[in-house]
mmCIF file of the N, C-alpha and C atoms, coordinates in Angstrom:
data_MODEL
# 
_entry.id   MODEL 
# 
loop_
_atom_site.group_PDB 
_atom_site.id 
_atom_site.type_symbol 
_atom_site.label_atom_id 
_atom_site.label_alt_id 
_atom_site.label_comp_id 
_atom_site.label_asym_id 
_atom_site.label_entity_id 
_atom_site.label_seq_id 
_atom_site.pdbx_PDB_ins_code 
_atom_site.Cartn_x 
_atom_site.Cartn_y 
_atom_site.Cartn_z 
_atom_site.occupancy 
_atom_site.B_iso_or_equiv 
_atom_site.pdbx_formal_charge 
_atom_site.auth_seq_id 
_atom_site.auth_comp_id 
_atom_site.auth_asym_id 
_atom_site.auth_atom_id 
_atom_site.pdbx_PDB_model_num 
ATOM 1   N N  . MET A 1 1  ? 4.741  -1.498  15.229  1.00 0.00 ? 1  MET A N  1 
ATOM 2   C CA . MET A 1 1  ? 4.911  -2.655  14.367  1.00 0.00 ? 1  MET A CA 1 
ATOM 3   C C  . MET A 1 1  ? 6.398  -2.997  14.321  1.00 0.00 ? 1  MET A C  1 
ATOM 4   N N  . LYS A 1 2  ? 6.740  -4.196  14.646  1.00 0.00 ? 2  LYS A N  1 
ATOM 5   C CA . LYS A 1 2  ? 8.124  -4.653  14.549  1.00 0.00 ? 2  LYS A CA 1 
ATOM 6   C C  . LYS A 1 2  ? 8.333  -5.204  13.139  1.00 0.00 ? 2  LYS A C  1 
ATOM 7   N N  . TYR A 1 3  ? 9.414  -4.801  12.531  1.00 0.00 ? 3  TYR A N  1 
ATOM 8   C CA . TYR A 1 3  ? 9.672  -5.172  11.138  1.00 0.00 ? 3  TYR A CA 1 
ATOM 9   C C  . TYR A 1 3  ? 10.489 -6.455  11.063  1.00 0.00 ? 3  TYR A C  1 
ATOM 10  N N  . GLU A 1 4  ? 9.858  -7.558  11.448  1.00 0.00 ? 4  GLU A N  1 
ATOM 11  C CA . GLU A 1 4  ? 10.541 -8.845  11.477  1.00 0.00 ? 4  GLU A CA 1 
ATOM 12  C C  . GLU A 1 4  ? 10.964 -9.302  10.085  1.00 0.00 ? 4  GLU A C  1 
ATOM 13  N N  . ARG A 1 5  ? 10.156 -9.012  9.089   1.00 0.00 ? 5  ARG A N  1 
ATOM 14  C CA . ARG A 1 5  ? 10.500 -9.467  7.739   1.00 0.00 ? 5  ARG A CA 1 
ATOM 15  C C  . ARG A 1 5  ? 11.738 -8.761  7.216   1.00 0.00 ? 5  ARG A C  1 
ATOM 16  N N  . ILE A 1 6  ? 11.909 -7.511  7.558   1.00 0.00 ? 6  ILE A N  1 
ATOM 17  C CA . ILE A 1 6  ? 13.090 -6.786  7.113   1.00 0.00 ? 6  ILE A CA 1 
ATOM 18  C C  . ILE A 1 6  ? 14.337 -7.430  7.731   1.00 0.00 ? 6  ILE A C  1 
ATOM 19  N N  . ARG A 1 7  ? 14.249 -7.759  8.982   1.00 0.00 ? 7  ARG A N  1 
ATOM 20  C CA . ARG A 1 7  ? 15.363 -8.442  9.650   1.00 0.00 ? 7  ARG A CA 1 
ATOM 21  C C  . ARG A 1 7  ? 15.578 -9.836  9.063   1.00 0.00 ? 7  ARG A C  1 
ATOM 22  N N  . ASN A 1 8  ? 14.510 -10.591 8.888   1.00 0.00 ? 8  ASN A N  1 
ATOM 23  C CA . ASN A 1 8  ? 14.636 -11.952 8.359   1.00 0.00 ? 8  ASN A CA 1 
ATOM 24  C C  . ASN A 1 8  ? 15.238 -11.968 6.957   1.00 0.00 ? 8  ASN A C  1 
ATOM 25  N N  . LEU A 1 9  ? 14.797 -11.057 6.103   1.00 0.00 ? 9  LEU A N  1 
ATOM 26  C CA . LEU A 1 9  ? 15.346 -11.000 4.747   1.00 0.00 ? 9  LEU A CA 1 
ATOM 27  C C  . LEU A 1 9  ? 16.832 -10.652 4.777   1.00 0.00 ? 9  LEU A C  1 
ATOM 28  N N  . ARG A 1 10 ? 17.203 -9.736  5.639   1.00 0.00 ? 10 ARG A N  1 
ATOM 29  C CA . ARG A 1 10 ? 18.614 -9.370  5.780   1.00 0.00 ? 10 ARG A CA 1 
ATOM 30  C C  . ARG A 1 10 ? 19.431 -10.564 6.258   1.00 0.00 ? 10 ARG A C  1 
ATOM 31  N N  . GLU A 1 11 ? 18.948 -11.233 7.283   1.00 0.00 ? 11 GLU A N  1 
ATOM 32  C CA . GLU A 1 11 ? 19.670 -12.379 7.838   1.00 0.00 ? 11 GLU A CA 1 
ATOM 33  C C  . GLU A 1 11 ? 19.718 -13.549 6.858   1.00 0.00 ? 11 GLU A C  1 
ATOM 34  N N  . ASP A 1 12 ? 18.669 -13.736 6.058   1.00 0.00 ? 12 ASP A N  1 
ATOM 35  C CA . ASP A 1 12 ? 18.663 -14.800 5.048   1.00 0.00 ? 12 ASP A CA 1 
ATOM 36  C C  . ASP A 1 12 ? 19.788 -14.619 4.034   1.00 0.00 ? 12 ASP A C  1 
ATOM 37  N N  . LYS A 1 13 ? 20.182 -13.372 3.811   1.00 0.00 ? 13 LYS A N  1 
ATOM 38  C CA . LYS A 1 13 ? 21.269 -13.068 2.872   1.00 0.00 ? 13 LYS A CA 1 
ATOM 39  C C  . LYS A 1 13 ? 22.619 -12.952 3.585   1.00 0.00 ? 13 LYS A C  1 
ATOM 40  N N  . ASP A 1 14 ? 22.648 -13.291 4.869   1.00 0.00 ? 14 ASP A N  1 
ATOM 41  C CA . ASP A 1 14 ? 23.871 -13.186 5.683   1.00 0.00 ? 14 ASP A CA 1 
ATOM 42  C C  . ASP A 1 14 ? 24.486 -11.789 5.624   1.00 0.00 ? 14 ASP A C  1 
ATOM 43  N N  . LEU A 1 15 ? 23.632 -10.783 5.702   1.00 0.00 ? 15 LEU A N  1 
ATOM 44  C CA . LEU A 1 15 ? 24.085 -9.394  5.705   1.00 0.00 ? 15 LEU A CA 1 
ATOM 45  C C  . LEU A 1 15 ? 23.954 -8.808  7.105   1.00 0.00 ? 15 LEU A C  1 
ATOM 46  N N  . THR A 1 16 ? 24.796 -7.864  7.396   1.00 0.00 ? 16 THR A N  1 
ATOM 47  C CA . THR A 1 16 ? 24.713 -7.169  8.683   1.00 0.00 ? 16 THR A CA 1 
ATOM 48  C C  . THR A 1 16 ? 23.870 -5.904  8.527   1.00 0.00 ? 16 THR A C  1 
ATOM 49  N N  . GLN A 1 17 ? 23.506 -5.340  9.644   1.00 0.00 ? 17 GLN A N  1 
ATOM 50  C CA . GLN A 1 17 ? 22.804 -4.060  9.605   1.00 0.00 ? 17 GLN A CA 1 
ATOM 51  C C  . GLN A 1 17 ? 23.683 -3.008  8.942   1.00 0.00 ? 17 GLN A C  1 
ATOM 52  N N  . THR A 1 18 ? 24.966 -3.081  9.165   1.00 0.00 ? 18 THR A N  1 
ATOM 53  C CA . THR A 1 18 ? 25.896 -2.137  8.556   1.00 0.00 ? 18 THR A CA 1 
ATOM 54  C C  . THR A 1 18 ? 25.886 -2.263  7.037   1.00 0.00 ? 18 THR A C  1 
ATOM 55  N N  . ASP A 1 19 ? 25.819 -3.484  6.522   1.00 0.00 ? 19 ASP A N  1 
ATOM 56  C CA . ASP A 1 19 ? 25.761 -3.697  5.071   1.00 0.00 ? 19 ASP A CA 1 
ATOM 57  C C  . ASP A 1 19 ? 24.541 -2.992  4.467   1.00 0.00 ? 19 ASP A C  1 
ATOM 58  N N  . ILE A 1 20 ? 23.396 -3.190  5.076   1.00 0.00 ? 20 ILE A N  1 
ATOM 59  C CA . ILE A 1 20 ? 22.167 -2.587  4.559   1.00 0.00 ? 20 ILE A CA 1 
ATOM 60  C C  . ILE A 1 20 ? 22.208 -1.069  4.739   1.00 0.00 ? 20 ILE A C  1 
ATOM 61  N N  . ALA A 1 21 ? 22.708 -0.619  5.863   1.00 0.00 ? 21 ALA A N  1 
ATOM 62  C CA . ALA A 1 21 ? 22.809 0.825   6.119   1.00 0.00 ? 21 ALA A CA 1 
ATOM 63  C C  . ALA A 1 21 ? 23.670 1.508   5.067   1.00 0.00 ? 21 ALA A C  1 
ATOM 64  N N  . LYS A 1 22 ? 24.781 0.879   4.678   1.00 0.00 ? 22 LYS A N  1 
ATOM 65  C CA . LYS A 1 22 ? 25.636 1.448   3.626   1.00 0.00 ? 22 LYS A CA 1 
ATOM 66  C C  . LYS A 1 22 ? 24.878 1.558   2.309   1.00 0.00 ? 22 LYS A C  1 
ATOM 67  N N  . TYR A 1 23 ? 24.109 0.523   1.968   1.00 0.00 ? 23 TYR A N  1 
ATOM 68  C CA . TYR A 1 23 ? 23.310 0.541   0.750   1.00 0.00 ? 23 TYR A CA 1 
ATOM 69  C C  . TYR A 1 23 ? 22.300 1.692   0.777   1.00 0.00 ? 23 TYR A C  1 
ATOM 70  N N  . LEU A 1 24 ? 21.735 1.944   1.943   1.00 0.00 ? 24 LEU A N  1 
ATOM 71  C CA . LEU A 1 24 ? 20.713 2.988   2.097   1.00 0.00 ? 24 LEU A CA 1 
ATOM 72  C C  . LEU A 1 24 ? 21.312 4.377   2.355   1.00 0.00 ? 24 LEU A C  1 
ATOM 73  N N  . HIS A 1 25 ? 22.616 4.439   2.554   1.00 0.00 ? 25 HIS A N  1 
ATOM 74  C CA . HIS A 1 25 ? 23.308 5.701   2.857   1.00 0.00 ? 25 HIS A CA 1 
ATOM 75  C C  . HIS A 1 25 ? 22.813 6.318   4.169   1.00 0.00 ? 25 HIS A C  1 
ATOM 76  N N  . ILE A 1 26 ? 22.687 5.444   5.171   1.00 0.00 ? 26 ILE A N  1 
ATOM 77  C CA . ILE A 1 26 ? 22.298 5.875   6.513   1.00 0.00 ? 26 ILE A CA 1 
ATOM 78  C C  . ILE A 1 26 ? 23.238 5.209   7.509   1.00 0.00 ? 26 ILE A C  1 
ATOM 79  N N  . SER A 1 27 ? 23.154 5.602   8.771   1.00 0.00 ? 27 SER A N  1 
ATOM 80  C CA . SER A 1 27 ? 23.999 4.975   9.787   1.00 0.00 ? 27 SER A CA 1 
ATOM 81  C C  . SER A 1 27 ? 23.423 3.616   10.195  1.00 0.00 ? 27 SER A C  1 
ATOM 82  N N  . GLN A 1 28 ? 24.295 2.790   10.746  1.00 0.00 ? 28 GLN A N  1 
ATOM 83  C CA . GLN A 1 28 ? 23.852 1.479   11.234  1.00 0.00 ? 28 GLN A CA 1 
ATOM 84  C C  . GLN A 1 28 ? 22.840 1.663   12.367  1.00 0.00 ? 28 GLN A C  1 
ATOM 85  N N  . ARG A 1 29 ? 23.055 2.666   13.201  1.00 0.00 ? 29 ARG A N  1 
ATOM 86  C CA . ARG A 1 29 ? 22.147 2.922   14.328  1.00 0.00 ? 29 ARG A CA 1 
ATOM 87  C C  . ARG A 1 29 ? 20.744 3.284   13.837  1.00 0.00 ? 29 ARG A C  1 
ATOM 88  N N  . THR A 1 30 ? 20.681 4.107   12.805  1.00 0.00 ? 30 THR A N  1 
ATOM 89  C CA . THR A 1 30 ? 19.377 4.468   12.240  1.00 0.00 ? 30 THR A CA 1 
ATOM 90  C C  . THR A 1 30 ? 18.686 3.223   11.689  1.00 0.00 ? 30 THR A C  1 
ATOM 91  N N  . TYR A 1 31 ? 19.438 2.402   10.966  1.00 0.00 ? 31 TYR A N  1 
ATOM 92  C CA . TYR A 1 31 ? 18.845 1.178   10.418  1.00 0.00 ? 31 TYR A CA 1 
ATOM 93  C C  . TYR A 1 31 ? 18.366 0.263   11.545  1.00 0.00 ? 31 TYR A C  1 
ATOM 94  N N  . SER A 1 32 ? 19.154 0.134   12.585  1.00 0.00 ? 32 SER A N  1 
ATOM 95  C CA . SER A 1 32 ? 18.761 -0.686  13.726  1.00 0.00 ? 32 SER A CA 1 
ATOM 96  C C  . SER A 1 32 ? 17.452 -0.186  14.329  1.00 0.00 ? 32 SER A C  1 
ATOM 97  N N  . ARG A 1 33 ? 17.310 1.125   14.414  1.00 0.00 ? 33 ARG A N  1 
ATOM 98  C CA . ARG A 1 33 ? 16.064 1.700   14.944  1.00 0.00 ? 33 ARG A CA 1 
ATOM 99  C C  . ARG A 1 33 ? 14.877 1.366   14.052  1.00 0.00 ? 33 ARG A C  1 
ATOM 100 N N  . TYR A 1 34 ? 15.088 1.311   12.750  1.00 0.00 ? 34 TYR A N  1 
ATOM 101 C CA . TYR A 1 34 ? 14.004 0.905   11.848  1.00 0.00 ? 34 TYR A CA 1 
ATOM 102 C C  . TYR A 1 34 ? 13.602 -0.548  12.126  1.00 0.00 ? 34 TYR A C  1 
ATOM 103 N N  . GLU A 1 35 ? 14.593 -1.435  12.181  1.00 0.00 ? 35 GLU A N  1 
ATOM 104 C CA . GLU A 1 35 ? 14.303 -2.860  12.403  1.00 0.00 ? 35 GLU A CA 1 
ATOM 105 C C  . GLU A 1 35 ? 13.596 -3.100  13.725  1.00 0.00 ? 35 GLU A C  1 
ATOM 106 N N  . ASN A 1 36 ? 13.955 -2.339  14.738  1.00 0.00 ? 36 ASN A N  1 
ATOM 107 C CA . ASN A 1 36 ? 13.393 -2.542  16.074  1.00 0.00 ? 36 ASN A CA 1 
ATOM 108 C C  . ASN A 1 36 ? 12.184 -1.674  16.374  1.00 0.00 ? 36 ASN A C  1 
ATOM 109 N N  . ASP A 1 37 ? 11.674 -1.015  15.350  1.00 0.00 ? 37 ASP A N  1 
ATOM 110 C CA . ASP A 1 37 ? 10.496 -0.157  15.475  1.00 0.00 ? 37 ASP A CA 1 
ATOM 111 C C  . ASP A 1 37 ? 10.677 0.939   16.521  1.00 0.00 ? 37 ASP A C  1 
ATOM 112 N N  . GLU A 1 38 ? 11.883 1.472   16.575  1.00 0.00 ? 38 GLU A N  1 
ATOM 113 C CA . GLU A 1 38 ? 12.146 2.606   17.441  1.00 0.00 ? 38 GLU A CA 1 
ATOM 114 C C  . GLU A 1 38 ? 12.040 3.909   16.654  1.00 0.00 ? 38 GLU A C  1 
ATOM 115 N N  . ARG A 1 39 ? 11.923 3.772   15.349  1.00 0.00 ? 39 ARG A N  1 
ATOM 116 C CA . ARG A 1 39 ? 11.818 4.927   14.464  1.00 0.00 ? 39 ARG A CA 1 
ATOM 117 C C  . ARG A 1 39 ? 11.017 4.510   13.237  1.00 0.00 ? 39 ARG A C  1 
ATOM 118 N N  . ALA A 1 40 ? 10.112 5.365   12.800  1.00 0.00 ? 40 ALA A N  1 
ATOM 119 C CA . ALA A 1 40 ? 9.301  5.065   11.614  1.00 0.00 ? 40 ALA A CA 1 
ATOM 120 C C  . ALA A 1 40 ? 10.197 5.036   10.377  1.00 0.00 ? 40 ALA A C  1 
ATOM 121 N N  . ILE A 1 41 ? 9.927  4.098   9.481   1.00 0.00 ? 41 ILE A N  1 
ATOM 122 C CA . ILE A 1 41 ? 10.705 3.982   8.252   1.00 0.00 ? 41 ILE A CA 1 
ATOM 123 C C  . ILE A 1 41 ? 10.098 4.894   7.197   1.00 0.00 ? 41 ILE A C  1 
ATOM 124 N N  . PRO A 1 42 ? 10.875 5.849   6.681   1.00 0.00 ? 42 PRO A N  1 
ATOM 125 C CA . PRO A 1 42 ? 10.357 6.720   5.624   1.00 0.00 ? 42 PRO A CA 1 
ATOM 126 C C  . PRO A 1 42 ? 9.986  5.893   4.385   1.00 0.00 ? 42 PRO A C  1 
ATOM 127 N N  . THR A 1 43 ? 9.002  6.351   3.662   1.00 0.00 ? 43 THR A N  1 
ATOM 128 C CA . THR A 1 43 ? 8.520  5.644   2.482   1.00 0.00 ? 43 THR A CA 1 
ATOM 129 C C  . THR A 1 43 ? 9.636  5.372   1.488   1.00 0.00 ? 43 THR A C  1 
ATOM 130 N N  . GLU A 1 44 ? 10.508 6.342   1.285   1.00 0.00 ? 44 GLU A N  1 
ATOM 131 C CA . GLU A 1 44 ? 11.608 6.175   0.334   1.00 0.00 ? 44 GLU A CA 1 
ATOM 132 C C  . GLU A 1 44 ? 12.538 5.032   0.746   1.00 0.00 ? 44 GLU A C  1 
ATOM 133 N N  . ILE A 1 45 ? 12.837 4.935   2.023   1.00 0.00 ? 45 ILE A N  1 
ATOM 134 C CA . ILE A 1 45 ? 13.698 3.864   2.542   1.00 0.00 ? 45 ILE A CA 1 
ATOM 135 C C  . ILE A 1 45 ? 12.990 2.522   2.411   1.00 0.00 ? 45 ILE A C  1 
ATOM 136 N N  . LEU A 1 46 ? 11.711 2.483   2.739   1.00 0.00 ? 46 LEU A N  1 
ATOM 137 C CA . LEU A 1 46 ? 10.940 1.250   2.622   1.00 0.00 ? 46 LEU A CA 1 
ATOM 138 C C  . LEU A 1 46 ? 10.922 0.763   1.174   1.00 0.00 ? 46 LEU A C  1 
ATOM 139 N N  . SER A 1 47 ? 10.772 1.689   0.253   1.00 0.00 ? 47 SER A N  1 
ATOM 140 C CA . SER A 1 47 ? 10.782 1.352   -1.167  1.00 0.00 ? 47 SER A CA 1 
ATOM 141 C C  . SER A 1 47 ? 12.148 0.808   -1.599  1.00 0.00 ? 47 SER A C  1 
ATOM 142 N N  . LEU A 1 48 ? 13.222 1.438   -1.120  1.00 0.00 ? 48 LEU A N  1 
ATOM 143 C CA . LEU A 1 48 ? 14.570 0.956   -1.435  1.00 0.00 ? 48 LEU A CA 1 
ATOM 144 C C  . LEU A 1 48 ? 14.807 -0.450  -0.875  1.00 0.00 ? 48 LEU A C  1 
ATOM 145 N N  . LEU A 1 49 ? 14.307 -0.698  0.324   1.00 0.00 ? 49 LEU A N  1 
ATOM 146 C CA . LEU A 1 49 ? 14.439 -2.030  0.916   1.00 0.00 ? 49 LEU A CA 1 
ATOM 147 C C  . LEU A 1 49 ? 13.671 -3.074  0.112   1.00 0.00 ? 49 LEU A C  1 
ATOM 148 N N  . ALA A 1 50 ? 12.478 -2.710  -0.340  1.00 0.00 ? 50 ALA A N  1 
ATOM 149 C CA . ALA A 1 50 ? 11.692 -3.638  -1.159  1.00 0.00 ? 50 ALA A CA 1 
ATOM 150 C C  . ALA A 1 50 ? 12.435 -3.948  -2.457  1.00 0.00 ? 50 ALA A C  1 
ATOM 151 N N  . ASP A 1 51 ? 13.000 -2.932  -3.089  1.00 0.00 ? 51 ASP A N  1 
ATOM 152 C CA . ASP A 1 51 ? 13.775 -3.152  -4.308  1.00 0.00 ? 51 ASP A CA 1 
ATOM 153 C C  . ASP A 1 51 ? 14.990 -4.038  -4.028  1.00 0.00 ? 51 ASP A C  1 
ATOM 154 N N  . PHE A 1 52 ? 15.695 -3.754  -2.954  1.00 0.00 ? 52 PHE A N  1 
ATOM 155 C CA . PHE A 1 52 ? 16.896 -4.518  -2.602  1.00 0.00 ? 52 PHE A CA 1 
ATOM 156 C C  . PHE A 1 52 ? 16.568 -5.993  -2.402  1.00 0.00 ? 52 PHE A C  1 
ATOM 157 N N  . HIS A 1 53 ? 15.464 -6.262  -1.728  1.00 0.00 ? 53 HIS A N  1 
ATOM 158 C CA . HIS A 1 53 ? 15.078 -7.640  -1.422  1.00 0.00 ? 53 HIS A CA 1 
ATOM 159 C C  . HIS A 1 53 ? 14.166 -8.251  -2.493  1.00 0.00 ? 53 HIS A C  1 
ATOM 160 N N  . ASN A 1 54 ? 13.924 -7.496  -3.558  1.00 0.00 ? 54 ASN A N  1 
ATOM 161 C CA . ASN A 1 54 ? 13.077 -7.963  -4.661  1.00 0.00 ? 54 ASN A CA 1 
ATOM 162 C C  . ASN A 1 54 ? 11.711 -8.436  -4.157  1.00 0.00 ? 54 ASN A C  1 
ATOM 163 N N  . THR A 1 55 ? 11.072 -7.568  -3.410  1.00 0.00 ? 55 THR A N  1 
ATOM 164 C CA . THR A 1 55 ? 9.748  -7.862  -2.873  1.00 0.00 ? 55 THR A CA 1 
ATOM 165 C C  . THR A 1 55 ? 8.935  -6.571  -2.876  1.00 0.00 ? 55 THR A C  1 
ATOM 166 N N  . SER A 1 56 ? 7.778  -6.592  -2.258  1.00 0.00 ? 56 SER A N  1 
ATOM 167 C CA . SER A 1 56 ? 6.936  -5.393  -2.205  1.00 0.00 ? 56 SER A CA 1 
ATOM 168 C C  . SER A 1 56 ? 6.988  -4.766  -0.820  1.00 0.00 ? 56 SER A C  1 
ATOM 169 N N  . THR A 1 57 ? 6.650  -3.509  -0.760  1.00 0.00 ? 57 THR A N  1 
ATOM 170 C CA . THR A 1 57 ? 6.569  -2.852  0.541   1.00 0.00 ? 57 THR A CA 1 
ATOM 171 C C  . THR A 1 57 ? 5.462  -3.482  1.376   1.00 0.00 ? 57 THR A C  1 
ATOM 172 N N  . ASP A 1 58 ? 4.394  -3.918  0.725   1.00 0.00 ? 58 ASP A N  1 
ATOM 173 C CA . ASP A 1 58 ? 3.303  -4.584  1.455   1.00 0.00 ? 58 ASP A CA 1 
ATOM 174 C C  . ASP A 1 58 ? 3.798  -5.855  2.145   1.00 0.00 ? 58 ASP A C  1 
ATOM 175 N N  . TYR A 1 59 ? 4.695  -6.587  1.486   1.00 0.00 ? 59 TYR A N  1 
ATOM 176 C CA . TYR A 1 59 ? 5.260  -7.779  2.120   1.00 0.00 ? 59 TYR A CA 1 
ATOM 177 C C  . TYR A 1 59 ? 6.114  -7.386  3.330   1.00 0.00 ? 59 TYR A C  1 
ATOM 178 N N  . LEU A 1 60 ? 6.913  -6.344  3.171   1.00 0.00 ? 60 LEU A N  1 
ATOM 179 C CA . LEU A 1 60 ? 7.790  -5.922  4.265   1.00 0.00 ? 60 LEU A CA 1 
ATOM 180 C C  . LEU A 1 60 ? 7.013  -5.514  5.506   1.00 0.00 ? 60 LEU A C  1 
ATOM 181 N N  . ILE A 1 61 ? 5.871  -4.860  5.313   1.00 0.00 ? 61 ILE A N  1 
ATOM 182 C CA . ILE A 1 61 ? 5.095  -4.399  6.478   1.00 0.00 ? 61 ILE A CA 1 
ATOM 183 C C  . ILE A 1 61 ? 3.969  -5.376  6.839   1.00 0.00 ? 61 ILE A C  1 
ATOM 184 N N  . GLU A 1 62 ? 4.038  -6.580  6.255   1.00 0.00 ? 62 GLU A N  1 
ATOM 185 C CA . GLU A 1 62 ? 3.133  -7.690  6.579   1.00 0.00 ? 62 GLU A CA 1 
ATOM 186 C C  . GLU A 1 62 ? 1.667  -7.430  6.235   1.00 0.00 ? 62 GLU A C  1 
ATOM 187 N N  . ARG A 1 63 ? 1.456  -6.672  5.156   1.00 0.00 ? 63 ARG A N  1 
ATOM 188 C CA . ARG A 1 63 ? 0.086  -6.501  4.663   1.00 0.00 ? 63 ARG A CA 1 
ATOM 189 C C  . ARG A 1 63 ? -0.295 -7.650  3.746   1.00 0.00 ? 63 ARG A C  1 
ATOM 190 N N  . THR A 1 64 ? 0.713  -8.410  3.296   1.00 0.00 ? 64 THR A N  1 
ATOM 191 C CA . THR A 1 64 ? 0.483  -9.573  2.460   1.00 0.00 ? 64 THR A CA 1 
ATOM 192 C C  . THR A 1 64 ? 1.557  -10.607 2.760   1.00 0.00 ? 64 THR A C  1 
ATOM 193 N N  . ASP A 1 65 ? 1.249  -11.859 2.434   1.00 0.00 ? 65 ASP A N  1 
ATOM 194 C CA . ASP A 1 65 ? 2.238  -12.925 2.572   1.00 0.00 ? 65 ASP A CA 1 
ATOM 195 C C  . ASP A 1 65 ? 2.864  -13.274 1.227   1.00 0.00 ? 65 ASP A C  1 
ATOM 196 N N  . VAL A 1 66 ? 2.475  -12.554 0.181   1.00 0.00 ? 66 VAL A N  1 
ATOM 197 C CA . VAL A 1 66 ? 3.020  -12.782 -1.158  1.00 0.00 ? 66 VAL A CA 1 
ATOM 198 C C  . VAL A 1 66 ? 4.337  -12.022 -1.268  1.00 0.00 ? 66 VAL A C  1 
ATOM 199 N N  . LYS A 1 67 ? 5.419  -12.768 -1.421  1.00 0.00 ? 67 LYS A N  1 
ATOM 200 C CA . LYS A 1 67 ? 6.756  -12.171 -1.419  1.00 0.00 ? 67 LYS A CA 1 
ATOM 201 C C  . LYS A 1 67 ? 7.127  -11.542 -2.759  1.00 0.00 ? 67 LYS A C  1 
ATOM 202 N N  . LYS A 1 68 ? 6.465  -11.952 -3.827  1.00 0.00 ? 68 LYS A N  1 
ATOM 203 C CA . LYS A 1 68 ? 6.804  -11.486 -5.171  1.00 0.00 ? 68 LYS A CA 1 
ATOM 204 C C  . LYS A 1 68 ? 6.654  -9.965  -5.289  1.00 0.00 ? 68 LYS A C  1 
ATOM 205 N N  . ALA A 1 69 ? 7.641  -9.360  -5.950  1.00 0.00 ? 69 ALA A N  1 
ATOM 206 C CA . ALA A 1 69 ? 7.619  -7.909  -6.150  1.00 0.00 ? 69 ALA A CA 1 
ATOM 207 C C  . ALA A 1 69 ? 6.566  -7.528  -7.178  1.00 0.00 ? 69 ALA A C  1 
ATOM 208 N N  . TYR A 1 70 ? 6.083  -6.295  -7.070  1.00 0.00 ? 70 TYR A N  1 
ATOM 209 C CA . TYR A 1 70 ? 5.156  -5.769  -8.062  1.00 0.00 ? 70 TYR A CA 1 
ATOM 210 C C  . TYR A 1 70 ? 5.919  -5.464  -9.349  1.00 0.00 ? 70 TYR A C  1 
ATOM 211 N N  . PRO A 1 71 ? 5.227  -5.467  -10.495 1.00 0.00 ? 71 PRO A N  1 
ATOM 212 C CA . PRO A 1 71 ? 5.907  -5.050  -11.733 1.00 0.00 ? 71 PRO A CA 1 
ATOM 213 C C  . PRO A 1 71 ? 6.381  -3.600  -11.613 1.00 0.00 ? 71 PRO A C  1 
ATOM 214 N N  . VAL A 1 72 ? 7.513  -3.302  -12.217 1.00 0.00 ? 72 VAL A N  1 
ATOM 215 C CA . VAL A 1 72 ? 8.087  -1.961  -12.158 1.00 0.00 ? 72 VAL A CA 1 
ATOM 216 C C  . VAL A 1 72 ? 7.395  -1.068  -13.178 1.00 0.00 ? 72 VAL A C  1 
ATOM 217 N N  . SER A 1 73 ? 7.012  0.136   -12.740 1.00 0.00 ? 73 SER A N  1 
ATOM 218 C CA . SER A 1 73 ? 6.366  1.090   -13.647 1.00 0.00 ? 73 SER A CA 1 
ATOM 219 C C  . SER A 1 73 ? 7.391  1.627   -14.644 1.00 0.00 ? 73 SER A C  1 
ATOM 220 N N  . GLN A 1 74 ? 6.925  2.121   -15.782 1.00 0.00 ? 74 GLN A N  1 
ATOM 221 C CA . GLN A 1 74 ? 7.806  2.690   -16.806 1.00 0.00 ? 74 GLN A CA 1 
ATOM 222 C C  . GLN A 1 74 ? 8.619  3.846   -16.232 1.00 0.00 ? 74 GLN A C  1 
ATOM 223 N N  . LYS A 1 75 ? 7.975  4.718   -15.482 1.00 0.00 ? 75 LYS A N  1 
ATOM 224 C CA . LYS A 1 75 ? 8.633  5.889   -14.906 1.00 0.00 ? 75 LYS A CA 1 
ATOM 225 C C  . LYS A 1 75 ? 9.750  5.464   -13.955 1.00 0.00 ? 75 LYS A C  1 
ATOM 226 N N  . ARG A 1 76 ? 9.453  4.490   -13.105 1.00 0.00 ? 76 ARG A N  1 
ATOM 227 C CA . ARG A 1 76 ? 10.439 4.023   -12.135 1.00 0.00 ? 76 ARG A CA 1 
ATOM 228 C C  . ARG A 1 76 ? 11.591 3.301   -12.830 1.00 0.00 ? 76 ARG A C  1 
ATOM 229 N N  . ALA A 1 77 ? 11.294 2.556   -13.889 1.00 0.00 ? 77 ALA A N  1 
ATOM 230 C CA . ALA A 1 77 ? 12.341 1.850   -14.622 1.00 0.00 ? 77 ALA A CA 1 
ATOM 231 C C  . ALA A 1 77 ? 13.305 2.847   -15.259 1.00 0.00 ? 77 ALA A C  1 
ATOM 232 N N  . LYS A 1 78 ? 12.787 3.950   -15.812 1.00 0.00 ? 78 LYS A N  1 
ATOM 233 C CA . LYS A 1 78 ? 13.650 4.969   -16.404 1.00 0.00 ? 78 LYS A CA 1 
ATOM 234 C C  . LYS A 1 78 ? 14.514 5.627   -15.339 1.00 0.00 ? 78 LYS A C  1 
ATOM 235 N N  . ARG A 1 79 ? 13.909 5.958   -14.206 1.00 0.00 ? 79 ARG A N  1 
ATOM 236 C CA . ARG A 1 79 ? 14.639 6.607   -13.110 1.00 0.00 ? 79 ARG A CA 1 
ATOM 237 C C  . ARG A 1 79 ? 15.743 5.682   -12.590 1.00 0.00 ? 79 ARG A C  1 
ATOM 238 N N  . LYS A 1 80 ? 15.439 4.407   -12.473 1.00 0.00 ? 80 LYS A N  1 
ATOM 239 C CA . LYS A 1 80 ? 16.405 3.435   -11.981 1.00 0.00 ? 80 LYS A CA 1 
ATOM 240 C C  . LYS A 1 80 ? 17.564 3.268   -12.966 1.00 0.00 ? 80 LYS A C  1 
ATOM 241 N N  . ALA A 1 81 ? 17.257 3.255   -14.263 1.00 0.00 ? 81 ALA A N  1 
ATOM 242 C CA . ALA A 1 81 ? 18.276 3.092   -15.284 1.00 0.00 ? 81 ALA A CA 1 
ATOM 243 C C  . ALA A 1 81 ? 19.225 4.271   -15.332 1.00 0.00 ? 81 ALA A C  1 
ATOM 244 N N  . THR A 1 82 ? 18.718 5.474   -15.109 1.00 0.00 ? 82 THR A N  1 
ATOM 245 C CA . THR A 1 82 ? 19.580 6.652   -15.162 1.00 0.00 ? 82 THR A CA 1 
ATOM 246 C C  . THR A 1 82 ? 20.404 6.818   -13.901 1.00 0.00 ? 82 THR A C  1 
ATOM 247 N N  . SER A 1 83 ? 20.014 6.171   -12.806 1.00 0.00 ? 83 SER A N  1 
ATOM 248 C CA . SER A 1 83 ? 20.764 6.312   -11.562 1.00 0.00 ? 83 SER A CA 1 
ATOM 249 C C  . SER A 1 83 ? 21.942 5.334   -11.498 1.00 0.00 ? 83 SER A C  1 
ATOM 250 N N  . LEU A 1 84 ? 22.035 4.427   -12.437 1.00 0.00 ? 84 LEU A N  1 
ATOM 251 C CA . LEU A 1 84 ? 23.143 3.466   -12.434 1.00 0.00 ? 84 LEU A CA 1 
ATOM 252 C C  . LEU A 1 84 ? 24.343 4.064   -12.993 1.00 0.00 ? 84 LEU A C  1 
# 
């Protein structure tokens, strides 16, 4: 599966692969491999990308065309607040 939406969302924000890689704390090469389907995207990274782009993981992997993010769970909201 080629992750065209991940690339399109990045390009829509005029960001480079390096910009996103820094956000994810990975190398640009690793991120490039994710975008080009040369390496499977770990669930944690996919979730971080969905949060970054304010969408759902289902949208990123083209299981839905609905771009809107899912509501944040109480547990995840607490975890996110403490990580800031």
